[in-house]
N, C-alpha and C positions, 0 to 999 in steps of 0.2 A: 563450332560444328556439332551437329546433332550426334548423339551417341550411336544411333543406328548406322552411321557411316563409319565411325571409328571401330565399333565392336568387332566386326568380322576380322579385322587385322590383329585382334588380340587372340583369337582362337583358331583361325583358319591357317594351317601350315602352308598351304599354297599361296595365300595372300602375303603371308610373312616372307615366304621365299621370294616373291616378286619385289617386296620392299628391300630385302637385303641385296638382291641383284641390281636394283636401281641405284642404291647407294654405292655399291661397288663400281658401277659404271661411272658414277659421279667422281669417284676417287681417281679413276683413270683419266678424267678430263682435267684434273687439277694442274698438271704441268702446262697444258695448253692455255688454261684460263689465266694462270700467273704470267705466262709470256705475253699474252694479249693485253692484259690490263695493268700489269705492274712493271713492265720493262720501261726503259727510258721513254720510248714513244707512247706506250700505253699510259704511263703515269702522267705524261704531259696532257694527253687527250682527256683523261679523267679529271685531273686537278685544275685544268684551265676553266672548268665549269664554276670554280669559285669566284670568277670575275662576275660582279653583279651583286645579287642579293646576299650571297654568302659573306661578302665583305662587311655588310651591315650587321649581320648576326654574329660574326666572329668574336668581337669583344665580349658579348654577353655569354656565348658558349664557353669562352676561355675562362670567364669569371666563375662559371658554374662547375668548373673542373673539381675544385676542392670540396664543395658541398656534395657533389655526386660521389666522391670518394668516401665522405662521412656516411652517406646512405649505405654504401656497400659494407662499411664496418658495422653499422647498426644491424644490417641484415645478417651478418656473420654472428653477431651476438644473439639475435633471436633464434638462429639456427642451432646454436649451442644450447639454448634454453628449451629447445624442442618445439618452438613456434614456427614450424616449417611453412605453413601457409602464409603467415605474415612476412616471413623472410623472403619467400618467392615474390610476394607483392612488392616489397621494397626493391628487389632486384629488377623488377620490371619498370620501376619509376626512374625516369631520367629527366633531370632539370636541364633544359636547353631547347633550342629550336632546330628543326631539321634543315639540312643544307642540300643544295643541288647535287653536290658531290656524293653525299650519303644516299640520296634517292637514286642517282644513276648507278652507283655500285650495287645497291639492293636489286635493281632491275637486272643488272648483269648476272648477279648470283642466281636469281630465279630462272633466267632464260638460258644463260651460257653454261652454268655449272649444274644446276638442278634439272634443267630441261623441262620446266613446268609451264612454259607458254602454251597456248592453245594449239598452235600449229605443229607442236611436237607430238609424236605418236609413241614415244618410248614408254609412257605410263598410261594405264587406262584411267578413265574419268574418276573412279572412286579412289584409286591410289594417288592421283594427282591432287584431289581435294584433301586427302589426309596429309600429304606432304606439305601442301600449302599451309595448312593449319599448324602442323608440327614445326615448320621452319620459321614461322613468324617471329617468335620470341628469340630463338638463337641468332637469327639474322639481324634483328634489331640490336642485340648486345654486341655481335661481331662488328657491325658497322660503327657502333659508338666507340669501340676500343680504338678506332683510328684517331679519334680526338686525342687520346692519350699519346699515341705515337707522334702526332703533330706537336703536342705540348712538349714532349721530350726533345724533339728536334729543335724547336724554337728556344727552349731553355738551354740546350747545349750551345747554340749559336750565341745566345746572350752571355753565357759563361765565358766563351772564347773571347768575345768582344770586350767583356769586362776585364779579363786578364791582360788583353793587349792595350786597351785604351785607359783603363782605370787602375790597373795593377791590383785588381780585386776579383774574387770569385763571386760572380753575380748570376746564379742559375735561374733567375726569374724576375718578374716585374717589381716586386717589393724591394729586394736587395739592390737591383740595378737602379730603380728609381731613387732610393735613399742615397746610393753612392753618387749619382749624378747631382742630386740636390745639394749634397755636402760639397761636391766639387765646385758647383756654380757659386754657392755661398762663400766658399774660400777664395775663389777668384775675385768675386765682387769686393770682399773685405780687403784683399791684398791690394787691389787697385785704388782703394780709398785710404790705405795706410799712410800715416803722416810722414814716415821716413822713406816713402817710395815703394813702388810695387815689388821690387826685388827683395828688399828686406821684409816686406809684408808677407810674401810667400814663405820666407824662412820662418817668420814669427808664427804664422797660422799653421805651419807644418808642426811646430812644437805645441801650439795651443789651438787646436781645431775649433772653428766656429760652428755653431749649431744653426742650421737654417730654420726659418719659421715653419711651423707645422703645415700652414697653407701651401707653401712652396713645395714641401715634401709630398703632400697629397696630390698636387697638380702634376708634379713630375712623375710620380708613380702611375697616375692615370694615363699620361702620355706614353710612358714606356709600356704599360699594359696593353694599350690599344695597338701599339707597334708590334709587340710580340704576338698578339692575337692575329694580326694580319699576316705575319710571317707563318704562323701555325696553319692558317687557312690554306696556304699554298705549299706547305712543307712536304706534302705527299710527293711532289715532283722530285724531292731528294730522298725521303726515307723509303718510298715504295721500291725503287730499284735496289737500294741497299738491302732491304728485307727480302727481296726476291733473290739476290745474290747469296745471302746467308742462309736461305731456306726457311726463314721465319714465316713467310706467307704460306708456303706449302704445309708447314706444321699446323698453323692456325686453321687452315681450310680443312685439314683432316680432322682436327678436333671439332670443328663446326659440324661436319658430317656425322661424327660420332654422336653429338648432342641431338641432331635432328633424328637420327635413327632411334635413339633411346626414347625421345619424345613420341615418335610415331608408334613405338611398341608399348607405350604407356609404362615404361620402366620406372620403378620406384627410386631410381638413382637421382642424385641431386641435379639441379638445373645447371645450365651452361654458365660457367663462371670463370672466364679467362683471368689469369693472374696478372696480365699486363697492366690492369688498372692500378693494382697495388704497387707494382714496380715503378710505374710512371709517377706516382704521387710522392716518391722520395724527393724529387726535385722540389715539389711544392713545400714539403716539410722543411727542407734545408733553406729554401728561399724565405719562408716565414720566419724561421728562427734567426737567420742572419739579418734579415731586414729589421726585425724588432730590436735586435741588439744594437742596431746602428743609431737608434734614437736616444 
């Protein structure tokens, strides 16, 4: 956006007052927005859009979760070193493909929360242009954090199933895939044991068999795709839970804070939700446990 559009809002008290009033009106709409889009019915309407193309890109986006986390860590390092511009550029970088669910939620945020569609008259043209520009980066980051929530939900389900079916804590595709590969290899070896399958199970419980690396990799891949597909639709589960616990309301207030600061050209740091770092704890545990299984 040209500077001649942004600059009046940096110096004109009347224009800044309009901005603050508009953001406050947006805050008042948060409960309605959350009830509409993150209740049981709303979450179903939103997340059913994952049927179709989102299923195809889900495994790739799931695989990009950990690299995106590393980018955030590198950005933090550059921030500490004083390279603020490079840090902001890295924060804007996201490895992954857009989904229909993300696009629909972005549209809802623009039209239902920020009221920035053309048929709304709550903001004049120049204020609407400024808010559109200021909201672009925070909205992108906000929507991307949903991937983390989906990964956490899918990882939790994988951990529960691992405890029930495998008697192991398997919070992700690597640990779960390795556990399944070892189980299959043990069952196969037991069935071929020369003293019979029953004694074979007892023997290979004491002396576990190591599956071929090819089998392990194939199993991990199958489990990864399965978990990614679960994560694509997991919003139907985690959205109502986050609505009930007030997490959605808190995140939306933080989002509006970031948009307001960006519109006022505040020197404050960019929008950086902590959810990304919390969510990658599962990835770290999964990698460590999976590698120790080999």
